[in-house]
C-alpha positions in Angstrom: -13.5 3.5 -8.2 -15.1 1.8 -11.1 -13.2 -0.8 -13.1 -12.9 -1.2 -16.8 -15.7 -2.7 -18.7 -19.1 -1.7 -19.8 -20.4 -0.8 -16.4 -23.2 -3.4 -16.5 -23.0 -6.9 -15.1 -22.8 -9.7 -17.7 -23.3 -12.9 -15.7 -26.6 -14.6 -15.1 -28.9 -12.9 -12.6 -28.6 -15.6 -10.0 -24.8 -15.2 -10.0 -25.1 -12.3 -7.5 -28.0 -13.4 -5.3 -28.9 -16.3 -3.0 -30.3 -19.3 -4.7 -33.8 -20.4 -4.1 -34.6 -23.8 -2.8 -33.8 -26.3 -5.4 -32.1 -23.7 -7.7 -28.6 -24.2 -8.9 -26.1 -21.9 -10.5 -24.9 -22.9 -14.0 -21.6 -21.4 -14.9 -20.9 -19.8 -18.3 -18.9 -22.8 -19.4 -20.7 -26.0 -18.6 -19.0 -28.8 -16.7 -19.2 -31.1 -19.7 -17.8 -28.5 -22.2 -14.6 -29.4 -23.9 -13.0 -25.9 -24.0 -9.2 -25.6 -23.7 -8.0 -24.6 -20.3 -4.5 -25.5 -19.3 -2.4 -25.1 -22.5 1.1 -24.0 -23.3 -0.1 -20.6 -24.1 -2.1 -20.0 -20.9 0.7 -21.3 -18.7 3.4 -19.3 -20.5 1.3 -16.1 -20.6 0.5 -16.5 -16.9 4.2 -16.9 -16.0 5.1 -13.8 -18.1 2.5 -11.8 -16.2 3.8 -13.1 -12.9 7.3 -12.0 -13.7 6.3 -8.5 -14.9 3.8 -7.7 -12.1 5.8 -9.3 -9.3 8.6 -6.9 -10.1 6.2 -4.0 -10.5 4.3 -4.7 -7.3 7.3 -5.0 -5.1 8.8 -1.8 -6.5 5.6 0.2 -5.9 5.2 -1.3 -2.4 8.7 -0.4 -1.4 8.5 3.1 -2.9 5.0 4.0 -1.7 3.7 1.4 0.8 0.9 0.3 -1.5 0.6 -2.5 -4.1 -0.9 -2.9 -7.6 -4.1 -4.9 -7.9 -2.7 -7.2 -10.6 -5.8 -9.3 -11.4 -7.6 -6.8 -13.6 -4.7 -5.7 -15.9 -3.6 -9.4 -16.2 -7.1 -10.4 -17.2 -7.2 -7.6 -19.8 -3.7 -8.6 -21.1 -4.9 -12.2 -21.4 -7.9 -11.2 -23.5 -5.9 -8.8 -25.7 -3.0 -11.1 -26.5 -5.4 -14.1 -26.7 -7.3 -12.4 -29.5 -4.0 -11.9 -31.5 -3.4 -15.7 -31.7 -4.2 -17.7 -34.8 -6.4 -19.8 -32.6 -8.1 -17.4 -30.3 -7.8 -18.2 -26.6 -10.8 -19.5 -24.7 -12.3 -17.9 -21.6 -11.0 -20.8 -19.5 -7.4 -20.2 -20.8 -7.8 -16.6 -19.8 -8.9 -17.7 -16.3 -5.7 -19.8 -16.0 -3.6 -16.8 -17.2 -5.2 -14.6 -14.6 -5.0 -17.2 -11.8 -1.3 -17.9 -12.4 -0.4 -14.3 -12.9 -2.3 -13.1 -9.8 0.4 -14.7 -7.6 2.5 -11.7 -8.4 0.8 -9.1 -6.2 0.3 -11.3 -3.2 3.9 -12.6 -3.0 5.2 -9.0 -3.5 3.0 -7.8 -0.6 4.1 -10.6 1.7 7.8 -9.8 1.1 7.7 -6.0 0.8 5.9 -5.8 4.2 8.6 -7.8 6.1 11.9 -8.5 4.3 13.1 -4.9 4.3 12.8 -5.0 8.1 15.8 -7.3 8.0 17.9 -4.7 6.2 16.6 -2.1 8.6 18.0 -4.2 11.5 21.4 -4.5 9.9 20.8 -8.0 8.5 21.3 -8.8 4.8 19.5 -12.0 3.9 20.6 -14.2 1.1 18.3 -14.3 -2.0 17.5 -18.0 -1.4 16.3 -17.2 2.1 13.9 -14.6 0.7 12.8 -17.0 -2.0 12.2 -20.0 0.3 10.3 -18.0 3.0 8.0 -16.5 0.4 7.4 -19.8 -1.5 6.9 -22.0 1.5 4.6 -19.5 3.1 2.6 -19.1 -0.2 2.4 -22.9 -0.6 1.0 -23.2 2.9 -1.5 -20.5 2.1 -2.8 -22.3 -1.0 -3.1 -25.6 0.9 -5.0 -24.1 3.8 -7.6 -22.3 1.7 -8.5 -25.3 -0.5 -10.6 -27.0 2.1 -12.7 -23.8 2.5 -13.3 -23.2 -1.2 -16.8 -24.7 -1.4 -17.9 -23.0 1.8 -16.9 -19.5 0.6 -17.8 -19.7 -3.1 -20.7 -22.2 -3.2 -22.4 -22.6 0.2 -22.3 -18.8 0.8 -23.2 -18.0 -2.8 -25.0 -14.6 -3.0 -24.0 -13.7 0.6 -20.5 -12.4 -0.1 -20.0 -9.6 -2.7 -16.5 -10.4 -3.8 -15.8 -6.9 -5.3 -12.5 -7.6 -7.0 -13.6 -11.1 -8.2 -16.7 -9.5 -9.7 -14.8 -6.8 -11.6 -12.3 -9.3 -12.9 -15.0 -11.8 -13.9 -17.0 -9.1 -15.8 -13.8 -8.2 -17.8 -13.1 -11.9 -18.7 -16.8 -12.4 -19.7 -17.0 -9.2 -21.7 -13.8 -10.1 -23.4 -15.5 -12.9 -25.3 -17.4 -10.3 -27.4 -15.7 -7.0 -26.9 -12.9 -5.6 -29.0 -9.4 -4.9 -28.1 -9.8 -1.3 -26.8 -8.9 -2.2 -23.2 -5.7 -4.0 -24.2 -4.7 -1.0 -26.4 -5.2 1.4 -23.4 -3.2 -0.9 -21.1 -0.3 -1.1 -23.5 -0.3 2.6 -24.3 -0.3 3.5 -20.6 2.4 1.0 -20.0 4.5 2.7 -22.6 3.7 6.1 -21.3 4.8 5.2 -17.7 7.9 3.5 -18.9 9.0 6.3 -21.2 8.3 9.0 -18.6 10.2 7.3 -15.8 13.1 6.3 -18.1 13.7 9.9 -18.8 13.5 10.7 -15.1 15.2 7.7 -13.4 17.9 6.9 -16.0 18.5 9.9 -18.2 17.8 12.4 -15.5 16.5 14.8 -18.2 14.8 16.9 -15.4 14.6 16.9 -11.7 11.5 15.2 -10.4 12.1 16.4 -6.8 10.0 19.6 -6.8 10.3 21.8 -3.7 8.8 25.1 -2.6 12.3 26.1 -1.4 13.5 26.2 -5.0 10.4 27.0 -7.0 9.2 29.9 -4.7 12.6 31.5 -4.5 13.3 33.7 -1.4 9.8 33.1 0.0 10.3 29.4 -0.2 13.7 29.7 1.5 12.2 31.8 4.3 9.5 29.2 4.9 12.1 26.4 4.9 14.1 28.2 7.6 10.9 28.2 9.7 10.4 24.5 9.2 7.8 24.7 6.4 8.5 23.0 3.1 6.3 21.2 0.5 7.8 18.6 -1.9 6.5 16.6 -4.8 8.2 13.6 -6.4 7.0 13.9 -10.0 7.3 10.4 -11.3 4.8 8.3 -13.3 4.8 5.4 -10.8 3.4 7.6 -8.0 1.1 9.6 -10.3 -0.4 6.3 -11.4 -0.8 5.0 -7.9 -2.8 8.1 -7.0 -5.0 7.7 -10.1 -6.0 4.1 -9.1 -6.4 5.0 -5.4 -8.8 7.8 -6.3 -9.3 11.3 -4.8 -10.9 10.3 -1.5 -8.0 8.1 -0.2 -5.3 10.2 -1.9 -6.7 13.2 0.0 -6.8 11.4 3.3 -3.2 10.2 2.8 -2.1 13.7 2.0 -3.9 15.0 5.0 -1.7 12.8 7.1 1.4 14.4 5.5 0.0 17.9 6.1 -0.3 17.2 9.8 3.2 15.7 9.8 5.0 18.3 7.8 3.1 21.5 8.3 2.2 21.0 11.9 4.5 18.6 13.7 7.8 19.6 12.0 7.4 23.4 12.5 6.3 22.8 16.1 9.3 20.7 16.9 11.5 23.2 15.1 10.1 26.0 17.2 10.5 24.1 20.5 14.1 23.1 19.8 15.0 26.7 18.8 13.2 28.0 21.9 15.2 25.7 24.1 18.4 27.4 23.2 20.4 24.2 23.2 23.2 23.8 20.8 23.1 20.0 20.7 20.9 17.3 22.0 21.3 13.5 22.4 18.7 11.5 20.5 18.5 7.7 19.9 22.2 7.3 20.2 23.1 10.4 18.1 24.1 13.9 18.9 22.0 16.3 16.9 23.1 19.9 16.2 19.9 21.9 16.7 20.8 24.8 14.5 21.6 22.6 11.5 18.4 20.5 11.6 16.4 20.8 8.4 12.7 20.0 8.1 13.8 16.6 6.6 16.0 15.9 9.6 13.2 16.8 12.0 10.8 14.6 10.2 13.1 11.6 10.2 14.1 11.9 13.8 10.9 13.0 15.5 7.9 12.6 13.3 8.5 9.3 11.6 8.3 7.4 14.9 4.9 9.0 15.4 3.9 7.6 12.0 5.2 4.1 12.9 3.1 4.1 16.0 0.1 5.2 14.0 0.5 2.4 11.5 0.9 -0.2 14.2 -2.2 0.8 16.0 -4.1 1.2 12.7 -3.3 -2.5 12.0 -4.6 -3.5 15.4 -7.7 -1.4 15.0 -8.3 -3.2 11.7 -8.3 -6.6 13.4 -10.6 -5.3 16.2 -13.1 -4.0 13.6 -13.1 -7.5 12.0 -13.5 -9.4 15.3 -16.8 -10.9 14.2 -15.2 -12.2 11.0 -12.2 -13.5 12.9 -14.3 -15.4 15.4 -16.6 -16.9 12.8 -14.0 -17.7 10.2 -11.6 -19.4 12.6 -14.3 -21.9 13.4 -14.5 -22.7 9.7 -10.8 -23.4 9.6 -11.2 -26.1 12.2 -14.2 -27.6 10.3 -12.1 -27.8 7.2 -9.6 -30.2 8.8 -9.9 -33.6 7.3 -12.8 -32.7 5.1 -13.1 -35.4 2.4 -14.1 -35.1 -1.2 -17.9 -35.7 -1.8 -17.3 -38.0 -4.7 -18.9 -35.6 -7.3 -17.4 -36.1 -10.7 -18.3 -32.6 -12.1 -15.2 -31.0 -13.6 -16.2 -27.6 -12.1 -16.3 -29.1 -8.6 -12.9 -30.9 -8.6 -10.4 -29.9 -6.0 -7.0 -31.4 -5.3 -7.3 -34.7 -3.4 -7.7 -34.0 0.4 -4.8 -36.3 1.1 -2.5 -34.3 -1.2 -3.7 -31.1 0.3 -2.8 -32.3 3.8 0.6 -33.5 2.4 1.3 -30.1 1.0 0.4 -28.5 4.4 2.8 -30.9 6.1 5.6 -30.5 3.7 5.3 -26.7 3.6 5.4 -26.6 7.4 8.3 -28.9 7.7 10.2 -27.0 5.0 9.6 -23.8 7.0 11.0 -25.5 10.1 14.1 -26.5 8.2 14.5 -23.0 6.9 14.2 -21.6 10.5 16.8 -24.2 11.6 19.3 -23.2 8.9 18.8 -19.5 9.8 19.5 -20.2 13.4 22.6 -22.3 12.7 24.1 -19.9 10.1 23.4 -16.8 12.2 25.6 -18.2 14.9 25.7 -18.2 18.7 23.4 -21.1 19.3 24.0 -24.9 19.5 22.4 -27.5 17.3 19.8 -28.6 20.0 18.9 -24.9 20.7 18.5 -24.2 17.0 16.4 -27.3 16.5 14.1 -26.3 19.4 13.7 -22.7 18.1 13.0 -24.0 14.6 10.3 -26.4 15.8 8.6 -23.7 17.9 8.8 -21.3 15.0 7.3 -23.9 12.7 4.4 -24.4 15.1 3.8 -20.7 15.5 3.9 -20.1 11.7 1.4 -23.0 11.0 -0.9 -22.1 13.9 -1.2 -18.4 12.9 -1.5 -19.2 9.2 -4.3 -21.7 10.1 -6.1 -19.2 12.3 -5.8 -16.2 10.0 -6.3 -17.9 6.6 -10.2 -17.8 6.8 -10.0 -14.3 8.1 -8.0 -13.2 5.1 -10.4 -15.0 2.8 -13.6 -13.5 4.3 -12.1 -10.0 4.4 -11.4 -10.2 0.6 -14.8 -11.7 0.0 -16.6 -8.9 1.8 -14.6 -5.7 1.3 -11.9 -6.7 -1.1 -9.2 -5.7 1.4 -6.9 -8.1 3.3 -5.9 -6.8 6.8 -2.6 -8.7 6.3 -0.4 -5.9 7.8 -2.2 -6.2 11.2 -2.1 -10.0 11.2 1.6 -9.9 10.4 2.2 -7.5 13.2 0.5 -9.9 15.6 2.6 -12.7 14.2 5.8 -10.7 14.8 4.8 -9.8 18.3 3.8 -13.4 19.2 7.0 -14.8 17.6 9.2 -12.3 19.3 7.7 -12.8 22.8 7.8 -16.6 22.5 11.4 -16.7 21.1 12.7 -14.2 23.6 11.0 -16.1 26.4 13.0 -19.2 25.2 16.2 -17.3 25.2 16.5 -16.4 21.5 17.6 -12.8 21.5 19.6 -10.3 19.4 20.3 -10.5 15.7 19.5 -14.2 15.4 16.2 -13.7 17.1 15.3 -10.8 14.8 16.3 -12.9 11.8 14.2 -16.0 12.8 11.2 -13.9 13.8 11.1 -11.9 10.6 11.5 -15.0 8.4 8.5 -16.4 10.3 6.7 -13.1 9.7 7.5 -13.2 6.0 6.2 -16.8 5.6 3.0 -16.0 7.5 2.4 -12.7 5.7 2.9 -14.4 2.3 0.6 -17.2 3.3 -2.2 -14.9 4.3 -1.8 -12.7 1.2 -2.0 -15.8 -1.0 -5.0 -17.4 0.7 -7.0 -14.2 0.6 -6.3 -13.7 -3.0 -6.9 -17.3 -4.0 -10.5 -17.2 -2.7 -11.1 -14.5 -5.4 -9.6 -16.8 -8.0 -11.9 -19.6 -6.9 -15.0 -17.3 -7.2 -14.0 -16.2 -10.7 -13.6 -19.9 -11.7 -16.9 -20.8 -10.1 -18.8 -18.1 -12.0 -17.2 -18.8 -15.3 -16.8 -22.6 -15.0 -13.1 -23.3 -14.6 -11.7 -26.4 -13.0 -10.7 -25.6 -9.4 -8.0 -28.3 -9.3 -6.2 -26.6 -12.3 -6.3 -23.2 -10.5 -4.9 -24.8 -7.4 -2.2 -26.9 -8.9 -0.8 -24.2 -11.4 -0.9 -21.6 -8.6 2.2 -23.3 -7.2 4.2 -22.7 -10.4 3.1 -19.0 -10.3 4.3 -18.8 -6.6 7.7 -20.2 -7.6 8.3 -17.5 -10.3 6.9 -14.7 -8.1 9.0 -15.7 -5.1 12.1 -15.9 -7.4 11.5 -12.5 -8.9 10.9 -10.9 -5.5 14.1 -12.6 -4.1 16.1 -11.0 -6.9 14.4 -7.5 -7.0 14.6 -6.7 -3.2 18.4 -7.1 -2.9 18.8 -5.0 -6.1 16.6 -2.3 -4.7 18.6 -2.2 -1.5 22.0 -2.1 -3.4 20.8 0.7 -5.7 18.4 2.8 -3.6 18.9 1.5 0.0 16.7 1.0 3.0 19.4 2.5 5.1 22.1 5.1 4.5 24.9 5.3 7.0 23.0 3.1 9.3 19.9 5.3 9.4 16.5 5.3 7.7 15.7 8.8 6.4 13.5 10.6 3.9 15.8 9.9 0.9 15.8 6.1 1.1 13.2 3.5 0.2 10.3 4.2 2.6 8.9 0.6 3.0 6.5 1.9 5.7 5.1 -1.4 7.0 8.6 -2.9 7.2 9.8 0.1 9.2 7.0 -0.4 11.6 7.7 -4.1 12.0 11.4 -3.5 12.2 11.0 -1.1 15.1 8.6 -3.5 17.0 10.8 -6.6 16.7 14.0 -4.6 17.5 12.5 -3.3 20.7 11.3 -6.8 21.8 14.4 -8.7 20.8 17.2 -6.3 21.8 15.9 -4.1 24.5 17.3 -1.2 22.6 16.0 2.2 23.6 13.1 3.2 21.5 11.1 6.4 21.2 8.1 4.8 22.9 6.5 8.1 23.7 6.4 9.1 20.0 5.1 5.6 19.1 2.3 6.1 21.7 1.5 9.6 20.3 1.0 8.0 16.9 -1.2 5.4 18.4 -3.4 8.0 20.1 -3.7 9.8 16.8 -4.9 6.6 15.1 -7.5 6.1 17.8 -8.7 9.7 17.3 -8.9 9.3 13.5 -10.9 6.1 14.0 -13.4 7.9 16.2 -13.7 10.5 13.5 -14.8 7.8 11.1 -11.9 8.2 8.7 -9.8 5.4 7.1 -7.2 5.0 9.8 -4.4 3.2 8.0 -4.5 5.6 5.0 -4.1 8.6 7.4 -1.3 6.8 9.3 0.6 6.0 6.1 0.3 9.7 5.2 2.0 10.6 8.5 4.8 8.2 7.9 5.6 8.5 4.1 7.6 11.5 2.9 5.3 14.3 1.7 6.7 14.2 -1.8 5.3 10.8 -2.3 1.8 11.7 -1.0 1.7 14.9 -3.0 2.3 13.0 -6.2 -0.4 10.5 -5.2 -2.8 13.4 -4.6 -2.1 14.8 -8.1 -3.0 11.4 -9.5 -6.2 11.3 -7.5 -7.2 14.8 -8.6 -6.7 13.9 -12.3 -8.8 10.8 -11.9 -11.6 12.8 -10.3 -11.5 15.4 -13.1 -11.4 12.9 -15.9 -14.4 11.0 -14.5 -16.4 14.3 -14.7 -15.1 15.6 -18.0 -17.5 13.9 -20.4 -20.2 15.9 -22.2 -22.7 13.3 -21.4 -23.2 10.9 -18.4 -22.4 8.0 -20.7 -19.2 9.5 -21.9 -18.2 10.4 -18.3 -18.7 6.9 -17.1 -16.8 5.5 -20.1 -13.8 7.8 -19.3 -14.0 6.8 -15.6 -13.9 3.1 -16.6 -10.5 3.6 -18.2 -9.0 4.4 -14.8 -7.9 1.0 -13.6 -6.3 0.2 -17.0 -4.5 3.5 -17.3 -3.2 3.5 -13.8 -2.2 -0.2 -13.7 -0.4 0.1 -17.0 1.3 3.3 -16.1 2.5 1.9 -12.7 3.7 -1.4 -14.2 5.6 0.4 -17.0 7.2 2.9 -14.6 8.0 0.2 -12.0 9.8 -2.0 -14.6 11.9 1.1 -15.6 12.5 1.8 -11.9 14.0 -1.7 -11.6 16.0 -1.3 -14.8 17.4 2.0 -13.4 18.4 0.1 -10.2 20.1 -2.6 -12.2 22.0 0.1 -14.2 23.4 1.4 -10.9 25.0 -2.0 -10.0 28.7 -2.9 -10.5 28.0 -5.9 -12.6 26.6 -3.6 -15.3 29.7 -1.4 -15.0 27.4 1.2 -13.5 25.9 1.8 -16.9 23.7 4.6 -15.8 26.7 7.0 -15.8 26.7 6.7 -19.6 23.1 7.6 -20.0 22.5 10.4 -17.5 22.7 14.1 -18.5 21.4 15.8 -15.3 23.6 13.9 -12.9 27.3 13.0 -13.2 28.1 9.6 -11.9 31.6 8.6 -10.8 33.0 5.2 -9.6 34.8 5.5 -6.3 37.5 2.9 -5.4 37.2 1.5 -1.9 39.2 -1.1 0.0 36.2 -3.5 -0.2 35.5 -2.8 -3.9 33.8 0.1 -5.7 30.7 2.2 -5.3 28.8 4.7 -7.4 28.5 8.4 -6.4 26.5 11.0 -8.1 26.6 14.8 -8.3 23.7 16.8 -9.8 24.4 19.6 -12.2 23.5 23.1 -11.0 20.8 23.5 -13.6 19.3 20.1 -12.5 19.2 21.1 -8.8 17.9 24.6 -9.5 14.9 26.3 -10.9 15.6 25.1 -14.5 15.6 21.4 -13.6 12.5 21.7 -11.3 10.6 24.1 -13.6 11.1 21.7 -16.6 9.9 18.8 -14.3 6.7 20.8 -13.5 6.0 21.3 -17.2 6.6 17.6 -17.9 4.2 16.6 -15.1 1.6 18.8 -16.8 2.3 17.0 -20.0 1.8 13.7 -18.3 -1.6 14.8 -17.0 -2.6 15.9 -20.5 -1.4 12.6 -22.0 -3.5 10.7 -19.4 -6.6 12.7 -20.2 -6.1 12.0 -23.9 -5.7 8.3 -23.2 -8.9 8.2 -21.1 -10.8 10.1 -23.9 -9.4 7.7 -26.6 -10.3 4.6 -24.5 -13.8 5.9 -23.8 -14.4 6.6 -27.4 -13.3 3.0 -28.4 -15.4 1.5 -25.6 -18.5 3.4 -26.6 -18.1 2.3 -30.2 -17.7 -1.3 -29.2 -20.8 -1.1 -27.0 -22.8 0.4 -29.8 -21.6 -2.3 -32.2 -22.4 -5.1 -29.8 -25.8 -3.6 -29.1 -26.5 -3.4 -32.8 -25.5 -7.1 -33.3 -27.7 -8.2 -30.4 -30.7 -6.4 -32.0 
């Protein structure tokens, strides 16, 4: 989908093509210019953006398996608030804000893909373990990509499209002359998403869980008994996600859900009923066949198919990128020991090579110490054994980070997508096999392997995203060394936020309920896939391998059909109520882009998409985390005083207290769901009005700027 802005490129013509012999690219801000760059405002604003978007990104990733592209809304926010200062911010200050703030999404992805797998295996990590694995991995990712900066952004200038960097750069450049319309739309959509989900998640003013069983009355109940049931989770966070994904991918994701819910679930229901068995043993449980609902069937029999599909989709992604992998790994080796060229230009200054190597060494050693502490505190292994396992884990983590860092960078530079889930899967498999071969099994083995996976996943997310930062700085004329050094501070804040949010989300919404992962808990699809893989390798526990294999075959078929494999696989795994909400957002985005009376007006409305969706998701996600906090004991379970649709009670246990809720009859029934449907329609109308308002302001600004130029 198109991004915010005027729709035309604003950089010099040679910013996007290969340079002729003897030609050089001159950035917008010359190397000798004295514009402000690293200031108290740019650093503080960057850290505020890190805190907000780290929380939002990890929330969305846990709820829907997808993250927020934070760079664009952060760039818009930097421009908007920078214009409100007495001394207006410079474009270089805005670059620093974006560069620091962009650490949010990458750390959130690294943690959300792996850390929940610990909870899913019955392990509750300490917050500092999450923080350190994310920070050390991120620091290593920064240090590994620095030697490759000049190769990707300067030597291959004009060869690599850098789609996300291009969009962000155009926003930063246009912000020098444009008005504040983009910032107004971002703030308005943030408020809309926050208000809507506050009423849903905290007040429980209506029931967002729409189901055909309730809304269609007797017909819906009849279909439910046959195994057919459609659901939709009408919250702003998921609606915004669908808006930013767009109709194509939203439709493919929903198609995966249709296959899972309207084909596999009824077929399994029919087979089980036909068998005549009263009970059946399955994965350590005894299931009562007559009492199995569509949700039960999906959780027990269809989810494993989705897990297998996601795993194979990740591997297929790596196979498709084999040429990039082979070529970019060679560049990683060439970057070893590369020394500075002695140029004094500000726009070409990196961190000193010696300092970069020192950071690589310290980050690797710190990861080794973390692995050692995990081994020792988990118990069951002696000091020499723990030391051996930690050294091997440190070597594996560094080697895989080193090999995959250029892969992540080139993938981002070419298609704007980082195949980090596939590379993390490879990391977990390699780590599990090596550790198991050395005698590290069970819970401790799972713990160490997943901490390694988190560090590697974060490193690869960071290195891929940082190459976009470097390209933005190259085009505009920022100082690379400043981008590199201040990124570490952004990583600290992002890792800290993530380390606090994930335990809160588990305490309030849970990854497991009664020892099982089902439709009503946090989905965390990538983590579920990784949890299943590492559990099978480390414990020898019986796994539904046939169902995993079925999912793998489906991914291969989808690939042969030429469809986006991972999107379809996610659709098969995620609950249909999530994907239905995403589809609604995609449909609205499609309609709004075609709603203008003229082509110019339609494009202007379409250009509001990234801002509206990003703001809405960020606002809704922040409220989602607030709602989670209000469910915790240290807030005295404050949600019980605000809710009207659910009655919350505090239950005394031998080990403490817990919160239980009971929905009112009107909330569960047609009244609660019917009101929710009407409010969803209202959200759609409000989104349309926002896009129309933003398009009108954008067109007025373009007309004004055009008149000034003439």
